[in-house]
N, C-alpha and C positions, 0 to 999 in steps of 0.2 A: 766390063768383064774382059778377060783375056784368056782365051782357050788355046793359045799357041802351044804345040807339042804336048798336049795333055792326052795320055792314052785313055781309050774308052774302057779299058779293063780296070781303071783306077777309081775308087771312091773314098770319101773320108767320113768318119763317124762324127756327126755334129755334136757340139757341146758348147753351150752358151753360159758364160759366167755372169751371174745376176748383177753384180755391182759395176760391170763394165758399161761405159757409154756405148751408144749404138754405133759410133764410128771407131770404137776401141776394141781391143781383144784379138787374140790369136786367130780365131775363126774367120775374121774379116779377110785375111789373105786368101783363103780357099774360095770364098765367094768371088773375090776379084779374079782368081784363076779360072772360074767357071766350073769347078768340080761338082759332081753330083754327090748327094748324100748316100751313104750306106745305111739306108733306113727303109726297110720293106714294110708294106702294110701289115702283113701277117705277123712279122716279128714285133712290130709295135703293139698289135692287138694282144699278142701273147704277154708282153710286158704289162700292159694295162689290165689284163685278166687275172694276173697272179694274185692270189689271196694276200692280203697285207701281211699276215704272219709269215708266209713263205718268202715274200719279197724282202721282208726285214731280215730273215735268216740268211738270204743270199748275199745282201750287201753288207751284213754284219760279219760275214766270214772273211771279209777283206782286212788287211792289216790295220787300216784305220777306216772304220765304217764310213762308206761314201753315201752320198744322197741317193734317193730313189731315181733321180734324173740320170745319174751315171749308169745305174743298172738298166734303165729303160733304153738308153742310147746303145749299150752293148747288146742287149737282146734284139733291138731293132736291126742291128747290123748282122745278126747271126745268119739269116738266109743267104746273104751275099757270099759267105764263106763256106756254107754247107754244100751249095750247088755249084755247078760250073767248074772251070779250071783256069789257071793262069791269071786269076784275079788278084788285085792288090788292094788292101784295105789299110787306110791310114787313120789310126786312133790319135786324134790331135791333142787329147788330154789323157795320156796313158795312165796317169795316177788314178783317174776316176773311172775309166771305161775299159781297161784291159786286164781282166782277171780270169773270167770263165772261158773266154774265146779259145784257148788252146785245147779245150775238151771237145770242140766241134769243128775246128778248122779241118778241111779235107784236101787231099791231093796236092796239086801244085799251087793252090791258093796261098798267098803270102800276107803277112801282117807286119806293119811297122807302126811305131808309136813315138810321139813327142812327149818329153817329160819337162816339167816346168819348175819344180821345186829345187832349192839348193840341197846339197848332199845330205845334211843331217835330217831335214824334213823329208827328203825323198825316201830315205831308208824306212821311214815309218809309214809310207803310203803305198809301197809296191809289194807285190808278191814275187820273190826272187825266181820261183819256178816259172811263173808266167813270163817274166821278163826274159828268161833264158830261151823261151820258145820263139821270141821275136826274130824275124828275118832282118830287122834293122831298127835301131833306136836313133831318134833325132834329139839333139840337145840344143837348148837356146842359150846356154851359158857354158863357157869352157870349164868353169869350176865343177861341172857335173861329170866330166869325162872320166876322171879316175874312179869314181864310184861305179859307173856303169861298166867300166873295163873289168871289174871284179865279176861281172855276170855275163858279159858278151865279148866275143873276139873284137879286137881293135877295128878291124875292117868293117864291122857292122855298125859302128857308131859314127854319126855324121853331125857336124855342126851346121845349123842354119839359123841365122838370127831372127828374132822377133821383128815383125815389120810394123810400120806406122802409116796411116792414111795421110800422106803429105798433101793431098788435094784439099782435104777438110781441115786438118791441123796445119795452118799456114799463117804467115803474117797478114795483118789487115791491109798493109800498104804494099805496093809493088816490091818484088824481090830485091831490086836495086836499093831499096830503103828498108829491107826486112827488119832491121833492128832499130828502127827509128824510136826515139825516146817516147814512152807514153806521156801524154799531156797532163794526166792527173797526178796526184801526190804519189810519192815513191811507195811501191807495194812489193812485198815478197809473196811467193806462192809455193805451197806444198800440197800434194794430193796423194790419196790412197791410205790404206790401213795395214796391209800385210808387210811385216818387217819394218814398219816406220818407227823411227826413234823420236817421238814427240817430246820427250823430256829434253833431249838435246835441242830440238827446234825451239822450244820455249826459252831455253837458256840463251840460244843464239839471238833470238828476237830481242830479249832484254839487253844483251850485250851491245847489239847494234844501236838500240835506242840510247843506251848509256854513253855511246861514243858520239852522240849528237845528231843522229839521223832519226827523224820523227816518222819512222816507217809504220805502215800497216801491213799485217800478214794475213793472207787468206789461206785457210786450211780446208781442203775439199775431201769429204767422205771418210773422216776418221770413225773408228768403232766406238761404242759407248765408253769403254775403259779409257781409251785415248782422249775422249772428250773431257773426262774428269781432269786429266793433266792440263788440258788447254783452258778449262773453264775459268773465267774471271781474270784472265791475263789481259791487261789493257793493250789495245791495238791488235788483238787477234780475233778474227771473225771466222766462224766455222760454217761451212756450207754443206747442206745435204739435199739430195733429190733434185739436183739442178739439171737443166737440159744440156744437150751437147753444145748448143750455141753459147749458153752461159759459161760452161766449162772452158770453151775456147776463148771467150772474152776475158775470163780471169787469167788465163795463160798470157794472152796478148797484152793485158794491162800490167803485167808484172815487170818491174825493173830487173829482178833477179829471181830465178827459180832456185829454191833451196830444198834439198832432199837428203835429210839425215836418215840413214838406214842401218839396220843391224846386219842384214844379209840380202842377197839378191841373185837372180840369174839374169833375166831381162827385167825391164821396169817400164810399164806403160807411161807413167807420168814423165819419166826421163825422155822417152822417145817423142812424146807429144810436145814437150817444151823445146826440144831440139828442132822439131818440125815447125814450131811457131816462131823460131828465130830468136829465142831468148837466151841471154847469158845464164849459166847454170853453175851452182856449187853443189856437189854431190859427194856422198861418202864413197870411199874407195873400198868397196866390198864385192865379193863374189865375181860374177861375170861382167860387171859394169865397166871395168877398164877396157875390155875389148870393144864395148859399144861406143865409148867416147874417143877411142883412138882415132885421130884425124879431126876431131872436133876441137872446140875451144873450151869445153867444160872443165871446170877446176875440180880435181879429186882431192878429198881430205880424208885422213884416217878417221875411222868411226869414233864417235864420242869425244872428239877434240873440239870442244865448244869454242875456245878462244881462237883457234886457227880457222875454224869455219866462219866465225864472226868477222875476223880480220879480212878474210877473202871477200865476204859480202860487202864490208865497208869500203874496200879498195874499189870494187865495182860501182858502188853507189856514188863514190867521189869522182868518178871519171866517165861521163856519158859517152865520150868517144870510144873508149875501150868497150863499153857495153854494146855500142852499135857494131863495132868490128867483130866482137865475139858472136853476137847474134847472127850476123851474116855467115860466118864460118859454120855455125851450128846448123843453120837452115840448109846450107849447101851440103853438109855432111849427111843430114837426114835424107835429102832427096836422092843423093848419089849412092848411098850405102844402105839405107834402111827403109826406103820407100817400097811400095808393093812390087813395082816392076823389077828392081835389082834383086829383091829377096825371092820373087817368083822364079827368076832365072836360076838361082841357086837351088831352089826346091825342085825344079824340073830336072836339073842335073842329077840330083839324088834319086828321083823317081826313075830316071833312065837306067840306073844300075839294077833295077828290079824288073825291067821289061822282059816278058817271056821271049 
């Protein structure tokens, strides 16, 4: 943990996304920084004591009904903002946990929230009135900025990238050999479900095989509908409920990370592949160009099957290029997207709100 320059008047509203690995997810940054939870015992008891019918009505009032976990996190933080003064509360998943808080925030206490969804989805998940009450909004993708500028003054919107645990997600070999070629058969890897374009991935996999590369493709964590697209395709293996170590091993064993996407702000799989020192071919969507600037990841327009397949084939045909690109990607992840550089940026943002 790193508590450097962390004000005692600051707490964050915890929210854990169920499908994230233990070493993945936005909340891991705040644990690294040593921040305390805005989660009081009586606020949590209140949330747990709510009759189910009332709880349902409260979270169903939101633009897109959030889970009970989001309501519980917000009610748990309530006492932190009702009492005292000069307190700062960071709702790290604003789409799920910042709706009712403006009704009870008091005095000089302040609220900021991070938003994660791309513009079109974001507009279905927020309450504009609640967002306007924020003292600051954090974005994880520059593609979110224009949407939030419709609700908040420009100087209240701050970009801070999503971070990745570069100590855990790392190459298996020393960094000087970070992109050493896997010794097993050539494998591709893709992970995740949100905004993933598995129809394109399947077509790319087939095109690469048709070009003469007998690749195997590992797909990690698709949803049931996406599994139907992948089912029965020779050479594609789907993985569910694997451990963090198994996830990392699949990243490390990949010759190329392939991420066809419809949209994005940040992307955990992209960050983890960068940190593991793998060459990557990814769709040029949303906030991702900002994340790979300075890396060696190859950006491809969405749904361009042949162009993506050609980029993958070029990498598969040249082990030296794969090694060189992997080294650049690992270095980029450590220097720009690791916990410490992102924590420094987060502390700078917090300092603007210090009483």
